[in-house]
C-alpha positions in Angstrom: -11.0 -13.2 -15.3 -14.0 -12.0 -13.3 -13.1 -11.0 -10.3 -14.6 -12.6 -7.3 -16.0 -10.9 -4.3 -14.4 -11.6 -1.4 -14.6 -11.1 2.4 -12.5 -12.0 4.9 -14.1 -12.3 8.5 -12.4 -13.7 11.5 -14.0 -14.0 15.2 -11.6 -12.9 18.4 -13.5 -14.6 21.1 -13.5 -15.6 25.1 -12.5 -18.9 24.8 -12.5 -21.7 22.3 -15.5 -23.8 22.9 -18.6 -22.3 20.8 -21.1 -24.0 23.0 -20.1 -22.3 26.3 -17.8 -18.8 24.8 -18.8 -15.9 23.5 -18.2 -13.4 20.3 -16.5 -10.5 21.4 -15.5 -8.9 18.0 -16.0 -9.6 14.3 -13.3 -8.4 12.1 -13.1 -7.8 8.2 -11.3 -7.2 5.6 -11.9 -6.9 1.6 -8.5 -4.8 0.8 -5.0 -5.3 2.0 -3.9 -2.7 4.6 -7.4 -2.6 5.7 -9.6 -4.0 7.9 -12.6 -3.5 10.5 -13.5 -4.4 13.7 -16.8 -4.5 15.3 -16.3 -4.8 19.0 -19.4 -6.2 20.8 -20.2 -4.7 24.1 -22.5 -7.4 25.7 -21.1 -9.9 24.3 -22.6 -12.4 26.7 -26.3 -11.9 25.1 -26.5 -13.9 21.7 -29.7 -12.5 20.8 -28.8 -8.6 21.3 -25.0 -9.7 19.4 -26.9 -11.1 16.6 -29.1 -7.5 16.4 -26.0 -5.6 17.0 -24.9 -7.4 13.6 -27.9 -6.8 11.5 -26.4 -4.2 9.2 -23.7 -6.9 8.1 -26.1 -10.4 8.2 -27.3 -9.5 4.6 -23.3 -9.6 3.9 -22.9 -12.4 5.2 -25.5 -14.4 3.8 -25.0 -13.1 0.3 -24.2 -16.3 -1.5 -22.5 -14.3 -4.0 -19.6 -13.1 -1.6 -16.7 -15.7 -1.2 -16.2 -15.8 2.7 -12.5 -16.3 3.5 -11.7 -17.6 6.9 -8.3 -19.2 8.6 -9.6 -22.5 10.6 -13.3 -21.6 8.6 -14.6 -24.3 11.3 -13.5 -22.8 14.5 -15.6 -19.5 12.8 -18.3 -21.3 11.7 -19.2 -23.2 14.8 -19.5 -20.0 16.8 -21.9 -18.3 13.8 -23.8 -20.9 14.6 -24.3 -20.6 18.1 -25.9 -17.2 17.1 -27.9 -18.4 14.5 -25.8 -16.3 11.9 -26.0 -18.5 8.5 -22.8 -17.4 6.5 -23.6 -18.2 2.8 -21.8 -18.2 -0.3 -18.2 -20.2 -1.2 -16.1 -20.8 1.6 -12.4 -21.1 1.8 -10.1 -21.4 4.8 -6.3 -20.2 3.8 -5.6 -23.1 7.0 -6.9 -25.8 4.3 -4.9 -24.1 1.5 -1.4 -23.6 3.3 -2.0 -27.8 4.1 -2.3 -28.3 0.5 0.3 -26.5 -0.4 2.3 -28.1 2.2 0.9 -31.0 3.4 4.1 -32.4 5.2 4.7 -29.0 7.6 3.2 -30.1 10.7 1.2 -26.7 11.9 -0.7 -24.5 9.3 -1.2 -22.0 12.2 -1.8 -17.9 10.7 1.0 -16.7 12.7 3.2 -19.3 11.4 2.2 -19.3 7.8 2.6 -15.6 7.8 5.8 -15.1 8.9 6.3 -18.0 6.4 5.0 -16.8 3.1 4.7 -12.9 3.9 8.0 -12.3 6.1 5.5 -11.0 8.3 5.8 -11.3 12.2 2.7 -10.7 14.0 2.4 -10.5 17.7 0.6 -13.7 19.8 -2.4 -14.1 21.4 -0.9 -14.5 24.4 1.2 -11.6 23.8 -1.9 -9.3 23.2 -3.8 -10.5 26.2 -0.7 -10.0 28.2 -2.5 -11.6 31.3 -5.5 -9.9 30.8 -8.6 -11.9 29.8 -9.6 -10.4 26.1 -12.9 -8.9 27.4 -10.0 -6.3 29.6 -7.9 -5.3 26.3 -8.6 -2.3 25.5 -10.9 -1.6 22.2 -8.0 -0.3 20.0 -5.4 -3.0 20.9 -7.8 -5.8 20.1 -9.0 -3.8 17.0 -5.5 -3.8 15.8 -4.5 -7.4 16.6 -8.0 -8.6 14.5 -7.5 -6.1 11.9 -4.1 -7.6 10.9 -5.6 -11.2 11.4 -7.9 -10.4 8.6 -5.2 -8.4 6.6 -2.7 -11.3 7.2 -5.4 -13.9 5.5 -6.5 -11.9 2.7 -3.0 -11.4 2.1 -2.0 -15.0 2.5 -5.6 -15.8 0.0 -3.8 -14.2 -2.6 -0.6 -15.5 -2.3 -1.7 -19.4 -1.5 -5.0 -19.3 -4.3 -1.3 -18.4 -6.7 0.9 -20.6 -5.4 -1.7 -23.7 -6.0 -2.2 -22.4 -9.0 1.0 -22.5 -10.5 1.7 -26.0 -9.4 
């Protein structure tokens, strides 16, 4: 069986509205237990952000690499606002979890990480600790974001295995 090239991507943003909020960091992972987070110091300037992300754009636009997200629609809407086109197969672990158990009401990353991986992650609110996201120290934001992509990667493997055995 030929192994797919997979890139897990997760954005941290100033809010939920891709039209008025901004990306503050882009976390990626290709291997369990490893993640990288690109913190964007000038997050309010979309053109500067796209320029800053230039080195990874060929990877994001590579059609031979499968992109894995949790709640892909959210991240893709933000990338679109920055003129960044994600190419290749897109897989959403939120949808995979729904396919595994459509009767469960919610399929959030923290919830399903606990359910399937027995891993408890701090909530977004706990990470913020009363601050806005741009006030969170880079090391705390990076730890949180890298944990998100690592869990998404692990969930991708777990959920695809479960779905292929049913």
